[in-house]
C-alpha positions as MATLAB code, in Angstrom:
seq = 'MTPANASATATEPVRASTHAPASERSPQAAPAPHAAAVPGRARQLTLVLGGARSGKSHFAEQMAADHAAATGGPVTYIATARHGQDSTDEEMEVRIALHRARRPAEWGLVEAPLHLADALYTHATHDGCILVDCVTLWLNNLLFLDARSYPEHGLVTPPAAFTEEIDALLSALPTLPGHVILVSNEIGFGVVPMGAITRFYVDELGRLNQKLAAAADRVRLLVAGIPVSVKGADPA';
ca = [
      -0.367   -0.114   -0.053;
       1.381    3.193   -0.388;
      -0.575    6.296    1.795;
      -2.546    9.406    1.131;
       0.101   11.274    2.603;
       3.516   12.621   -0.482;
       6.272   14.536    2.034;
       8.382   16.814   -0.656;
      11.621   17.597   -1.638;
      12.597   22.008   -1.912;
      15.722   22.191   -3.780;
      19.213   20.363   -3.406;
      18.211   17.498   -0.607;
      20.883   16.350    1.723;
      19.926   13.037    1.639;
      20.609   10.255    4.180;
      21.783    7.351    4.242;
      19.390    5.235    2.632;
      20.978    1.668    2.917;
      22.594   -0.530    5.783;
      19.583   -0.977    9.077;
      20.852   -0.159   12.719;
      21.253   -3.006   12.973;
      24.827   -3.148   11.005;
      25.417    0.470   11.608;
      28.955    0.640   12.973;
      29.180    2.967   16.127;
      31.326    5.023   14.291;
      29.656    5.575   11.978;
      25.992    6.252   13.767;
      26.300   10.119   14.787;
      26.153   11.102   18.730;
      23.102   11.807   20.501;
      22.088   15.552   21.563;
      21.754   16.220   25.418;
      18.914   17.033   26.607;
      17.558   21.253   25.936;
      20.185   23.644   28.634;
      17.533   25.355   31.011;
      15.499   27.951   29.976;
      15.696   26.071   25.976;
      12.013   24.723   25.580;
      12.209   21.082   24.409;
       9.118   21.162   22.294;
       7.223   17.951   20.401;
       4.244   17.655   17.956;
       2.486   15.646   17.074;
       0.002   16.581   13.843;
      -2.645   13.756   12.112;
      -4.718   13.458   10.088;
      -6.664   12.097    7.110;
      -5.664   12.371    3.522;
      -6.391   15.873    2.848;
      -6.470   16.946    6.287;
      -5.468   20.211    5.827;
      -2.103   18.247    8.478;
       0.851   19.657    6.427;
      -0.986   23.034    5.804;
      -0.412   23.446    9.722;
       2.328   22.059    9.885;
       4.496   24.351    7.537;
       2.817   27.190    9.335;
       3.146   26.051   12.895;
       7.207   26.035   11.471;
       7.239   29.104    9.844;
       5.250   31.017   13.272;
       8.499   29.663   15.282;
      11.011   30.908   13.669;
       8.674   33.886   13.215;
       8.778   34.192   16.856;
      12.520   33.023   17.580;
      15.326   33.519   14.743;
      15.782   30.081   14.690;
      16.137   27.835   11.906;
      13.172   25.388   10.119;
      14.619   21.764    8.475;
      12.188   19.760    6.194;
      12.769   16.353    7.407;
      11.340   15.215    4.088;
      10.880   10.920    4.356;
       8.949   10.262    0.236;
      11.501    8.600   -1.980;
      12.360   11.055   -4.870;
      14.716    9.784   -7.579;
      16.251   11.549  -10.289;
      14.572    8.068  -12.733;
      10.927    8.628  -11.162;
       8.502    7.054  -12.773;
       5.052    7.967  -10.252;
       4.004   11.248  -12.280;
       1.504   11.540   -8.641;
       3.923   11.744   -6.523;
       6.725   13.860   -8.109;
       3.542   16.261   -8.112;
       3.104   16.324   -4.253;
       6.128   16.589   -4.144;
       6.378   19.874   -6.122;
       2.942   20.928   -4.919;
       4.750   20.765   -1.297;
       8.501   21.877   -2.922;
       6.635   25.228   -4.044;
       4.707   26.273   -1.023;
       7.642   25.885    1.591;
      10.329   28.569    2.195;
      12.670   28.977    0.813;
      14.626   29.455    3.885;
      14.030   25.731    5.192;
      16.497   23.387    5.374;
      15.624   20.625    3.694;
      16.834   16.541    3.823;
      15.855   13.430    2.724;
      15.420   11.029    4.776;
      13.304    7.962    3.690;
      14.922    5.234    5.964;
      17.032    6.561    8.668;
      14.855    9.363   10.447;
      16.501    9.268   14.046;
      20.156    9.355   12.369;
      18.374   12.317   10.844;
      16.255   13.951   13.632;
      20.264   13.900   15.699;
      22.284   15.431   12.995;
      19.617   17.943   12.574;
      17.937   19.431   16.197;
      19.637   22.817   17.256;
      18.589   24.176   20.267;
      16.771   27.465   18.531;
      15.710   25.506   15.827;
      12.536   23.731   14.220;
      12.545   20.278   12.557;
       9.218   19.451   10.683;
       9.281   15.377    9.853;
       6.643   14.696    6.513;
       5.636   12.188    7.299;
       5.791    9.050    9.196;
       2.964    7.560    7.331;
       5.783    7.296    4.286;
       8.332    6.433    6.588;
       6.866    3.090    7.919;
       5.334    1.930    4.841;
       9.504    2.838    3.473;
      10.802    0.501    5.775;
       7.548   -2.366    5.894;
       8.370   -2.392    1.524;
      12.246   -2.206    2.104;
      14.430   -3.788   -1.048;
      11.015   -3.992   -2.261;
      10.235   -6.974    0.328;
       6.306   -9.085   -0.868;
       4.641   -9.675    1.634;
       1.877  -12.287    1.553;
      -1.831  -11.686    0.706;
      -3.126  -13.853    4.034;
      -1.130  -15.529    7.086;
       1.661  -13.748    9.751;
       2.957  -11.078    8.536;
       7.104  -10.740    9.234;
       8.529   -6.723    8.859;
      12.073   -6.589    8.143;
      14.925   -6.030   10.964;
      14.849   -2.391   10.692;
      11.633   -2.199   11.287;
      11.480   -2.890   14.501;
      14.866   -1.199   14.453;
      14.272    2.353   13.403;
      11.440    2.302   15.139;
      12.618    1.811   18.452;
      15.633    4.109   17.204;
      12.687    6.986   16.757;
      11.451    6.503   20.005;
      14.824    7.052   21.765;
      15.984    9.797   19.711;
      11.877   11.942   20.910;
      12.519   12.831   24.384;
      16.572   13.703   24.168;
      16.299   16.153   20.817;
      16.421   20.140   21.212;
      14.097   22.603   20.009;
      10.866   22.223   18.400;
       9.932   18.585   16.650;
       7.252   18.503   14.850;
       5.684   15.325   13.381;
       3.251   14.760   10.708;
       1.337   11.395   10.030;
      -2.276   10.432    8.973;
      -4.684    9.028   10.990;
      -6.115    6.143    9.123;
      -7.735    3.989   11.340;
     -10.949    5.755   11.058;
     -12.225    3.107    8.189;
     -13.476   -0.365    7.727;
     -11.146   -3.394    8.461;
      -8.787   -3.944    5.188;
      -8.978   -7.576    3.662;
      -5.969   -8.001    3.006;
      -3.232   -9.491    5.575;
      -0.224   -6.442    4.763;
      -2.321   -3.291    4.473;
      -4.176   -4.691    8.436;
      -0.340   -4.761    9.361;
      -0.141   -1.478    8.479;
      -2.997    0.249   10.510;
      -2.371   -1.480   12.823;
       1.387   -0.704   13.370;
       1.041    3.151   12.438;
      -2.125    3.462   14.591;
       0.464    1.558   17.461;
       3.112    3.847   16.589;
       0.469    7.200   16.630;
      -0.124    6.092   20.484;
       3.610    5.940   21.415;
       4.416    9.230   19.405;
       1.175   11.235   21.134;
       2.072    9.532   23.848;
       6.002   11.369   23.855;
       4.338   14.314   22.214;
       3.949   18.062   24.725;
       1.216   18.537   21.837;
      -1.135   16.562   19.909;
      -3.503   18.156   16.763;
      -5.553   16.316   15.348;
      -6.793   18.079   11.040;
     -10.453   18.121   10.311;
     -11.329   19.445    7.283;
      -8.474   21.915    7.844;
      -9.541   22.758   10.895;
      -7.438   21.524   13.971;
      -8.732   19.814   17.052;
      -6.775   20.154   20.074;
      -6.562   16.386   21.760;
      -3.235   16.994   24.024;
      -0.917   20.053   25.558;
      -1.469   24.195   25.274;
      -0.508   26.516   21.742;
       2.681   27.748   22.879;
       2.596   31.574   24.468;
];
């Protein structure tokens, strides 16, 4: 399955590694985690949820722009969509172009289709804001790593990197300085899918969203373009 939300690329991105899973990367090659935010510098984690075309990406982008205007700090956009020169997915290319066109030119860009925790460790700063769009595609990339296929019925066994990268993300989030905004789809409101792999994906994204929401300072659910406060107050 392909989740119904597109991350985007902008000018000339910094591409995070997309090959070795966490268990195969040497300790020397992995970025060192940041220390917790220094006193007086608020660490913020916001989760923005919503269905397809709910307005969640636009809302998250506005949050990042507001943070930059208030603090003067940089914004780094971490795109999880796979994007290459040989891409034949015209629909995805159009989605990427739309995201690129509406983002401020001064925002930094990092492509991290697999190793999201590494990208966060590397680019989080005390005065900055990181916007990850989106967790949905990132989980899809991990599940279908190396064009992995699954049976229509029966148990689903994802690649080892699936669990390793999720664990790495959940470990990273409490340590990151600055403001981190995560965008993810809420896809559990519909009917139960018939195929085993689709059911597995819906279940795993739902479980991950719960864990991200528990770690977040604020959770906003977008419904028809209107943000609904689920957890936490807006910053003063």
